[in-house]
DSSP file (Angstrom, degrees, kcal/mol; ACC not computed):
  #  RESIDUE AA STRUCTURE BP1 BP2  ACC     N-H-->O    O-->H-N    N-H-->O    O-->H-N    TCO  KAPPA ALPHA  PHI   PSI    X-CA   Y-CA   Z-CA
    1    1 A X              0   0    0      0, 0.0     2,-0.2     0, 0.0     0, 0.0   0.000 360.0 360.0 360.0 134.3   -7.9   29.8    2.0
    2    2 A X     >  -     0   0    0      1,-0.1     4,-2.3     0, 0.0     5,-0.2  -0.510 360.0 -94.9-102.3 177.6   -7.0   28.5   -1.5
    3    3 A X  H  > S+     0   0    0      1,-0.2     4,-2.9     2,-0.2     5,-0.3   0.874 122.6  54.2 -61.7 -40.1   -5.0   25.4   -2.4
    4    4 A X  H  > S+     0   0    0      1,-0.2     4,-2.0     2,-0.2    -1,-0.2   0.928 110.3  46.9 -61.2 -44.5   -1.7   27.2   -2.7
    5    5 A X  H  > S+     0   0    0      2,-0.2     4,-1.2     1,-0.2    -2,-0.2   0.914 113.5  49.3 -61.4 -42.8   -2.1   28.7    0.8
    6    6 A X  H >< S+     0   0    0     -4,-2.3     3,-0.6     1,-0.2     4,-0.5   0.939 112.1  46.1 -63.5 -48.1   -3.0   25.3    2.2
    7    7 A X  H >< S+     0   0    0     -4,-2.9     3,-0.7     1,-0.2     4,-0.4   0.837 107.8  58.1 -66.4 -31.7   -0.1   23.5    0.5
    8    8 A X  H 3< S+     0   0    0     -4,-2.0    -1,-0.2    -5,-0.3     4,-0.2   0.819 114.2  38.2 -64.9 -30.2    2.3   26.2    1.6
    9    9 A X  T <X S+     0   0    0     -4,-1.2     4,-2.4    -3,-0.6    -1,-0.2   0.374  87.7 102.3 -99.9   2.7    1.3   25.5    5.3
   10   10 A X  H <> S+     0   0    0     -3,-0.7     4,-2.7    -4,-0.5     5,-0.2   0.903  82.3  43.9 -59.9 -47.2    1.0   21.7    5.0
   11   11 A X  H  > S+     0   0    0     -4,-0.4     4,-2.3     2,-0.2    -1,-0.2   0.896 114.6  49.0 -68.2 -38.6    4.3   20.8    6.7
   12   12 A X  H  4>S+     0   0    0     -4,-0.2     5,-3.2     2,-0.2     6,-0.6   0.851 112.2  50.9 -67.9 -30.4    3.9   23.3    9.5
   13   13 A X  H ><5S+     0   0    0     -4,-2.4     3,-1.4     3,-0.2    -2,-0.2   0.939 111.2  46.8 -65.8 -47.9    0.4   21.9    9.9
   14   14 A X  H 3<5S+     0   0    0     -4,-2.7    -2,-0.2     1,-0.3    -1,-0.2   0.848 112.5  50.1 -63.5 -34.0    1.7   18.4   10.1
   15   15 A X  T 3<5S-     0   0    0     -4,-2.3    -1,-0.3    -5,-0.2    -2,-0.2   0.408 111.9-122.7 -84.9   3.1    4.4   19.5   12.5
   16   16 A X  T < 5S+     0   0    0     -3,-1.4    -3,-0.2    -5,-0.1    -2,-0.1   0.885  73.5 129.1  57.3  42.3    1.8   21.2   14.7
   17   17 A X      < +     0   0    0     -5,-3.2     2,-0.2    -6,-0.1    -4,-0.2   0.362  38.8  99.8-107.5   2.8    3.6   24.5   14.4
   18   18 A X  S    S-     0   0    0     -6,-0.6     2,-0.0    -5,-0.1    -9,-0.0  -0.568  76.6-110.7 -87.2 153.0    0.7   26.7   13.3
   19   19 A X     >  -     0   0    0     -2,-0.2     4,-2.7     1,-0.1     5,-0.2  -0.287  40.0 -96.3 -71.3 168.5   -1.3   28.9   15.6
   20   20 A X  H  > S+     0   0    0      1,-0.2     4,-2.0     2,-0.2     5,-0.1   0.853 121.9  49.2 -59.3 -38.9   -4.9   27.9   16.4
   21   21 A X  H  > S+     0   0    0      2,-0.2     4,-2.2     1,-0.2    -1,-0.2   0.954 115.2  42.3 -67.6 -49.4   -6.5   30.2   13.8
   22   22 A X  H  > S+     0   0    0      1,-0.2     4,-2.7     2,-0.2     5,-0.2   0.895 112.8  54.5 -63.8 -39.4   -4.3   29.0   10.9
   23   23 A X  H  X S+     0   0    0     -4,-2.7     4,-2.5     1,-0.2    -1,-0.2   0.914 109.4  47.6 -60.2 -42.6   -4.6   25.4   12.0
   24   24 A X  H  X S+     0   0    0     -4,-2.0     4,-2.4    -5,-0.2    -1,-0.2   0.901 111.3  50.7 -65.5 -41.2   -8.3   25.7   11.9
   25   25 A X  H  X S+     0   0    0     -4,-2.2     4,-2.3     2,-0.2    -2,-0.2   0.917 112.7  45.5 -63.3 -44.1   -8.3   27.3    8.5
   26   26 A X  H  X S+     0   0    0     -4,-2.7     4,-2.8     2,-0.2     5,-0.2   0.934 112.7  50.9 -65.2 -45.4   -6.0   24.5    7.1
   27   27 A X  H  X S+     0   0    0     -4,-2.5     4,-2.0    -5,-0.2    -2,-0.2   0.903 111.2  48.7 -58.9 -41.9   -8.1   21.8    8.7
   28   28 A X  H  X S+     0   0    0     -4,-2.4     4,-1.6     2,-0.2    -1,-0.2   0.917 111.3  49.2 -65.2 -42.8  -11.2   23.3    7.2
   29   29 A X  H  X S+     0   0    0     -4,-2.3     4,-2.0     1,-0.2     3,-0.2   0.921 110.5  50.8 -62.8 -42.8   -9.7   23.5    3.7
   30   30 A X  H  < S+     0   0    0     -4,-2.8     7,-0.2     1,-0.2    -1,-0.2   0.873 109.1  51.8 -62.1 -36.6   -8.5   19.9    3.9
   31   31 A X  H  < S+     0   0    0     -4,-2.0    -1,-0.2    -5,-0.2    -2,-0.2   0.819 117.7  38.3 -68.0 -30.3  -12.0   18.8    4.9
   32   32 A X  H  < S+     0   0    0     -4,-1.6     2,-0.6    -3,-0.2    -2,-0.2   0.668 109.0  64.5 -94.3 -19.2  -13.5   20.6    1.9
   33   33 A X     X  -     0   0    0     -4,-2.0     4,-2.3    -5,-0.2     5,-0.2  -0.906  55.1-169.1-118.2 109.9  -10.8   19.9   -0.8
   34   34 A X  H  > S+     0   0    0     -2,-0.6     4,-2.2     1,-0.2    -1,-0.2   0.862  88.5  53.7 -63.0 -38.2  -10.2   16.4   -1.9
   35   35 A X  H  > S+     0   0    0      2,-0.2     4,-1.8     1,-0.2    -1,-0.2   0.941 112.7  42.1 -64.7 -47.3   -7.0   17.3   -3.8
   36   36 A X  H  > S+     0   0    0      1,-0.2     4,-2.6     2,-0.2    -1,-0.2   0.880 112.7  54.5 -67.1 -37.1   -5.4   18.9   -0.9
   37   37 A X  H  X S+     0   0    0     -4,-2.3     4,-2.8    -7,-0.2    -1,-0.2   0.887 105.5  53.3 -64.0 -37.6   -6.6   16.2    1.4
   38   38 A X  H  X S+     0   0    0     -4,-2.2     4,-2.3     2,-0.2    -1,-0.2   0.917 110.1  47.7 -61.5 -42.4   -4.9   13.6   -0.9
   39   39 A X  H  X S+     0   0    0     -4,-1.8     4,-2.9     2,-0.2     5,-0.2   0.914 111.4  51.2 -62.1 -42.9   -1.7   15.6   -0.6
   40   40 A X  H  X S+     0   0    0     -4,-2.6     4,-2.8     2,-0.2     5,-0.2   0.933 109.7  48.7 -60.1 -47.7   -2.1   15.7    3.2
   41   41 A X  H  X S+     0   0    0     -4,-2.8     4,-2.2     1,-0.2    -1,-0.2   0.917 113.8  47.3 -60.6 -44.2   -2.7   12.0    3.5
   42   42 A X  H  X S+     0   0    0     -4,-2.3     4,-2.8     2,-0.2    -2,-0.2   0.948 114.6  45.0 -62.1 -49.8    0.4   11.2    1.3
   43   43 A X  H  X S+     0   0    0     -4,-2.9     4,-2.6     2,-0.2     5,-0.2   0.879 112.4  51.8 -64.8 -38.6    2.7   13.6    3.2
   44   44 A X  H  X S+     0   0    0     -4,-2.8     4,-1.9    -5,-0.2    -1,-0.2   0.930 112.9  45.1 -62.9 -44.5    1.4   12.4    6.6
   45   45 A X  H  X S+     0   0    0     -4,-2.2     4,-2.3    -5,-0.2    -2,-0.2   0.909 111.9  52.9 -63.9 -43.1    2.2    8.8    5.6
   46   46 A X  H  X S+     0   0    0     -4,-2.8     4,-2.4     1,-0.2    -2,-0.2   0.932 110.0  47.1 -58.3 -48.7    5.6    9.8    4.1
   47   47 A X  H  X S+     0   0    0     -4,-2.6     4,-2.5     1,-0.2    -1,-0.2   0.865 110.2  53.5 -63.3 -36.5    6.6   11.5    7.4
   48   48 A X  H  X S+     0   0    0     -4,-1.9     4,-2.5     2,-0.2    -1,-0.2   0.920 109.5  47.8 -63.9 -43.7    5.4    8.5    9.4
   49   49 A X  H  X S+     0   0    0     -4,-2.3     4,-2.5     2,-0.2    -2,-0.2   0.916 111.5  50.6 -64.0 -42.8    7.6    6.2    7.3
   50   50 A X  H  X S+     0   0    0     -4,-2.4     4,-2.1     2,-0.2    -2,-0.2   0.931 111.7  47.7 -60.4 -45.5   10.6    8.5    7.7
   51   51 A X  H  X S+     0   0    0     -4,-2.5     4,-1.0     1,-0.2    -2,-0.2   0.916 112.2  49.6 -61.7 -43.1   10.1    8.6   11.5
   52   52 A X  H  X S+     0   0    0     -4,-2.5     4,-1.2     1,-0.2     3,-0.4   0.886 111.2  49.2 -64.2 -39.1    9.8    4.8   11.7
   53   53 A X  H  X S+     0   0    0     -4,-2.5     4,-1.1     1,-0.2    -1,-0.2   0.866 106.6  56.7 -67.9 -36.2   12.9    4.3    9.6
   54   54 A X  H  < S+     0   0    0     -4,-2.1    -1,-0.2     1,-0.2    -2,-0.2   0.743 114.5  35.9 -69.6 -23.3   14.9    6.7   11.7
   55   55 A X  H  < S+     0   0    0     -4,-1.0    -1,-0.2    -3,-0.4    -2,-0.2   0.586 112.6  55.5-106.4 -12.2   14.3    4.9   14.9
   56   56 A X  H  < S+     0   0    0     -4,-1.2     2,-1.0     1,-0.2    -2,-0.2   0.708  89.3  75.5 -97.1 -18.8   14.3    1.2   13.8
   57   57 A X     <  +     0   0    0     -4,-1.1     2,-0.5    -5,-0.1    -1,-0.2  -0.766  55.5 155.8 -99.8  94.9   17.7    0.9   12.1
   58   58 A X        -     0   0    0     -2,-1.0     3,-0.1    -3,-0.1     2,-0.1  -0.972  43.8-117.3-118.7 130.9   20.3    0.8   14.8
   59   59 A X        -     0   0    0     -2,-0.5    -2,-0.0     1,-0.1     5,-0.0  -0.375  38.0-102.0 -65.2 141.7   23.7   -0.8   14.0
   60   60 A X     >  -     0   0    0      1,-0.1     4,-2.3    -2,-0.1     3,-0.2  -0.277  30.5-113.3 -60.9 151.7   24.4   -3.9   16.2
   61   61 A X  H  > S+     0   0    0      1,-0.2     4,-2.4     2,-0.2     5,-0.2   0.880 115.4  54.6 -55.3 -43.3   26.9   -3.3   19.0
   62   62 A X  H  > S+     0   0    0      1,-0.2     4,-2.2     2,-0.2    -1,-0.2   0.907 109.1  47.6 -60.8 -42.8   29.5   -5.5   17.4
   63   63 A X  H  > S+     0   0    0     -3,-0.2     4,-2.4     2,-0.2    -1,-0.2   0.927 111.0  50.2 -65.1 -45.2   29.5   -3.5   14.2
   64   64 A X  H  X S+     0   0    0     -4,-2.3     4,-2.4     1,-0.2    -2,-0.2   0.900 110.5  50.9 -59.7 -40.4   29.6   -0.2   16.0
   65   65 A X  H  X S+     0   0    0     -4,-2.4     4,-2.4    -5,-0.2    -1,-0.2   0.913 109.9  49.3 -64.2 -42.9   32.6   -1.4   18.0
   66   66 A X  H  X S+     0   0    0     -4,-2.2     4,-2.2     2,-0.2    -2,-0.2   0.903 111.3  49.5 -63.9 -40.6   34.5   -2.6   14.8
   67   67 A X  H  X S+     0   0    0     -4,-2.4     4,-2.6     2,-0.2    -2,-0.2   0.931 111.2  49.0 -64.2 -45.5   33.9    0.7   13.1
   68   68 A X  H  X S+     0   0    0     -4,-2.4     4,-2.4     1,-0.2    -2,-0.2   0.916 111.5  49.5 -60.1 -43.8   35.1    2.7   16.2
   69   69 A X  H  X S+     0   0    0     -4,-2.4     4,-2.2     1,-0.2    -1,-0.2   0.903 111.9  48.5 -62.6 -41.3   38.3    0.5   16.4
   70   70 A X  H  X S+     0   0    0     -4,-2.2     4,-2.6     2,-0.2    -2,-0.2   0.907 110.8  50.5 -67.1 -41.1   39.0    1.0   12.7
   71   71 A X  H  X S+     0   0    0     -4,-2.6     4,-1.2     1,-0.2    -2,-0.2   0.918 111.9  47.5 -62.1 -42.6   38.5    4.8   12.9
   72   72 A X  H  < S+     0   0    0     -4,-2.4    -1,-0.2     1,-0.2    -2,-0.2   0.887 115.3  45.9 -65.1 -38.6   40.9    4.9   15.9
   73   73 A X  H  < S+     0   0    0     -4,-2.2    -2,-0.2    -5,-0.2    -1,-0.2   0.876 118.4  40.7 -72.0 -38.4   43.4    2.8   14.1
   74   74 A X  H  < S+     0   0    0     -4,-2.6     2,-0.6    -5,-0.2    -1,-0.2   0.525  95.7  89.0 -92.4  -7.0   43.2    4.7   10.7
   75   75 A X  S  < S-     0   0    0     -4,-1.2     3,-0.1    -5,-0.2     2,-0.1  -0.823  74.6-134.8 -96.3 119.1   43.0    8.2   12.1
   76   76 A X        -     0   0    0     -2,-0.6    -2,-0.1     1,-0.1    -3,-0.0  -0.386  31.4 -99.0 -68.1 148.6   46.4    9.9   12.6
   77   77 A X        -     0   0    0      1,-0.1     2,-0.3    -2,-0.1    -1,-0.1  -0.360  38.0-120.3 -65.9 147.7   46.9   11.7   15.9
   78   78 A X        -     0   0    0     -3,-0.1     2,-0.4    -2,-0.0    -1,-0.1  -0.666  23.1-155.6 -89.1 144.8   46.4   15.5   15.7
   79   79 A X              0   0    0     -2,-0.3     0, 0.0     1,-0.1     0, 0.0  -0.946 360.0 360.0-120.0 143.0   49.2   17.8   16.6
   80   80 A X              0   0    0     -2,-0.4    -1,-0.1     0, 0.0    -2,-0.0   0.409 360.0 360.0-103.0 360.0   48.8   21.3   17.8
């Protein structure tokens, strides 16, 4: 496996969507190639931050209620 092949499979590797043979090949390449491993570390960290951001920012109940009320007030009724 060369660097292009490895980088092409990096996201599917991170998402654990590769079969066992491909997963082993990518893991071996990452262990042997510092440049690809640097990319892997960056992308893994990036995905972790994205996941953390997606679950930690929830609007307070009061704000959600105000938004819903405003949407109901400002949305004209639909007619069929």
